[in-house]
N, C-alpha and C positions, 0 to 999 in steps of 0.2 A: 661495603660489607662490614669492615672493621668498625666503622663508626656506628653502624646499626647495632653491632654486638655490644659495644660499650654503652649505648643508650639503654639496651635491654638489661644489662647488668646493673646499671644505676637505678633503673626502675624497680628491679627486684629488691635491691638494697633499701630503697626508699619504703617500699611496701613492708618489708621485714621490719624495718625500724619503726614504722607506724604500728605494726602489731605489737612489737616488744614494748612500746610505750604504754600499751593498755594492760599488759600482764601484771597481775598482782596489785593493781591500783586499789586504793580505798579512800572513801570519803566518810568521815566520822561526824556524828552529832549534827547532821542536817535536820533542820526543822521543817516538817511537812505540813504544818498548820498555820504557818506565818504568824507565830507568836514566840514568846521567850520561855515556854514551858519545857522542862526536861522530859515530861511524859509525851511530848510531841516530837521527839527526836528519833532519827534512824541512822543506821550505818550501812554503807554499801561496800561490799568486798568483791573484787574481780578475781578470777582464778589465774593461776600461772599457766595458762594455756593461750596460745596465740590465735586470737580472733579479732575482727574489727568490732563486732557487737556480740553480746552474750544474752541469751535467754535467761529469765530471772526467776528466782524463788524467794518469796517472803517468809521469814521465820518469826514465830511468836513464842515467847517464853511462857512457861507455866508458873503460876504463883497463887492459885486459888483466887485470882483477880485482886490480890492484896498488894502487889508491887507495881510501881510505875517507872522503874529504871533498871531493867534487867536484860536489856538487849544484848549486852556482851555475853551474858550467860547463855542466852538463847543461841547465839552464834557458836559458842564453844560446844554446845550440846549437839547441834545438827549441821553446822556449817561445813565442816571438812569434807564429808562424803559428797556434798553437793558441789563444792568448789572443785574437787577432784574430777567430777563428772562434767565440768566445763560451764557450770551455771554461775551467773552473778548471784550473790546471796545478800539479801537485804534484811537486816535484823532490826525490828522496830520496838519502840516503847509504846505504851498506851496508858490511859488513865486507869488508876486502881478503883476499886469499889469505894475506897475512902475519899477519893477525889470527886467522884460523881457516880450516880447510879446508872444502871443500864437504861438506854442503849448507848451511853457514852463510849463504851469500849469498842463496840462494832463500828460506831461512827469514826473512831480513830483509825481503825484498820482500813476502812473504806477511804479515808482521807490519804493515808499512806500509799495505798494502791494508786489513787488518782495522781498523786505527786510523782510517783515513779513513771507512770504512763505518760504524763505530760512532759516530763524532763528526761525521757529516755535517751535522747541523742546526746545530751550533755554528759551522761554517765556511761556511755558505750553500751547501753542496754537495748536489746531487741524486744520491743514491747509486743511483738506478735505472740509471745508466750510468757505469761506471768502465772506461775504456780504458787501455792501457799501451803505451809505446814506449821505445826505447832504441837506442843505436848501439854497434857493435863488441861488447865484452863486455856492455854494457848491452842490446844487441839480443838477445844470448843469454839474458840473465836475463828480459827481457820475453817472449821466445818461450817460455821455460820456464814462466813464470807462466801463460801462455795455455794451454799444453798439459797443465798439471797441475791444471786446475779440478777440484775434488772429490777430488784425490789426497792421501792422508795419508802413507802409507808405500808403498815400492815395492821389490821384490826382483828382482835379475837375478843368476842363478847363486848364488854364495855371499854376495853383497853386498846388504844392505838399508839404505836411507836413509830418514830421516824428512824428507819434503819440506815438510810444513806447519810443523813446529816448534811451540814453545810459548812464544814470546816475547810479552811485553806482557800487558796486562790483558784482552784481547778474544779469547781463544782459541776462544770459542764462535761468533764472528762469521765469516761466509763470507769467503774470500779470492779468490773467483772474479773474473775480469775479463771484459769484454764485447766487446773487440776489441783486436787487436794490430797494431802497425806495427813491423816488424823492419828496422832499418837495418844492413846488412852484418854481421850477427852470426855468429860461428862456431857451428856446429851439430853436425856429425859429426866427432868428434875422432879417429876411426880413419882419416880421410882429409884431414887438415890439411896434410900434407907432399906437395906436388905432386898433390894431389887423389886420392892413392892409399894413403897409409899414415900412421902416427903421426909426430908430431914427437918430439924427444929429451927427455931428462930435464932440460934447461935451459929448456924451453918454459913459457909462462904456464900452460898446462893442467897441466903437471907440478907447478907450484907450487900450483895449485888443488886437486889431488887428493893432493898430498904423495907422489908416486911417479912412476916412469917410465911414461909412457902405454902403451908396448908390453906392459908387465907387468901392466897393470890394466884389461883390456878390459871387465870387468863394471862397473867404476866409470865408464869412458868411456861406456858405454851409459846409465848413470844420470845423466850430465850432458848427455845428448843429448835435446833437446826432442822429437825424433821418436819416442823410445821410448814416450812417454806418450800419444800421439795417440788420441783416442776421440771419441765423439759428444757429449761434454760441452764440447768445445772451441769457441771463437769463431772468427770469420773473421779472416784474416790478410792484410795487405799487406806484401810483401817488396820491399826496395829495395837494390840493390847496384851499385857501379861495376864496369865490365868490365875495368878496369886496376888494381884494388885489389891492392897488393903487400904487404898486412898480413894480411888475411883473404881467402883465395882466393875468387874469384867463384863457383867451383863449389859452395861451401858453400850459397849461396842457390839454386843450381840444384837441388842434392839436396833441399833443404828444400821448395822450391816444387813440385817434381814430386810429392813425397809428400803435401803439403797438397792439391794438386789431386786426387790419387787419392781423398782422404778427403772431398772436397767442401768444403774449408775455405779455399781460396785465392781471395781476391778478385782479386788481380793481382800479378804479378811484374814489377817495373820494373828492367830492366837498363840502366844509364846509360852511354852511349858515352863512353869516355875518363874515366869516373868513377874517382876515387881513393878513398882511405880517409878520406872526408869531403869534401875539395876536389872541385869539379865535381859530385860525387854530391849534396851539399847544394846545391840551387838553387831558384829560384822555382817551377819546375814540380813538383819532387818534394815541396816543402813544401806546395804546393796539393793535390797528390794525397793526402798524409797527412791534411790537414785535411778534405778532401772525403770521404775514406773514413770518418773518425771521425764526421763529421756524418751521413753516410748510416746508419751502424750505430747511431747514437744517436737516429735518427728526427728529425733536425733539418733534413733536406734531402729 
């Protein structure tokens, strides 16, 4: 009996030690596309919570698609509440509009998801749940990732884009995501100016598609997450400040109304006096994000 008790204690200590070895781990500057480009790097952060594996959330920074190396800023903006909720947080870089035109940016996001899913065991990740979130242009890319589950290529009019892409070593791995939180992302680029029409050829979206938005309506449809909505898509939480002077609040109204029609909207949170980050980022909205992901992941 005494020997059995000692064996039990040793087993418990070993298991506890194994858990503790995972707590707070991080891997920085992993390249998800098998090249040497800074815009194809990601960071993985594990929470200070004892688990053998952690369900994961991918975070995408906002930059009007102009930046290619702001993953640390993305993590600083959204990482802490997700870590505190027990998720692994993966903050990714992607190509800027200066590096390559669309669909390079969503190709990068898809490649990062495939990398995480393919290498989940090596990084203590439970790939049964991979959520995604982002703010501003990162919200757009996160939303696009969610609405293009299972989409390889897509055609509108005379334009066809390869949404999935072929970056990296894991092109046979799924790039699906299981839940999305969109923080004030631009969605319908035909209604970015005063909620009624396109912006001009000096706009961020013009740089993204390498053309005047008004002259490229087929391409505007192909960067609009709503174009791809179908039954393969996950649930969404949408958050937007009602005084945002960068991405019009109506963008999230349009998106939320359409998601609701499709049965894909968990909640639309319109933040009174919320700006493009300030006020909109607050303790309540961070908790809403974490609670939503926990519910979708079956952790709550």
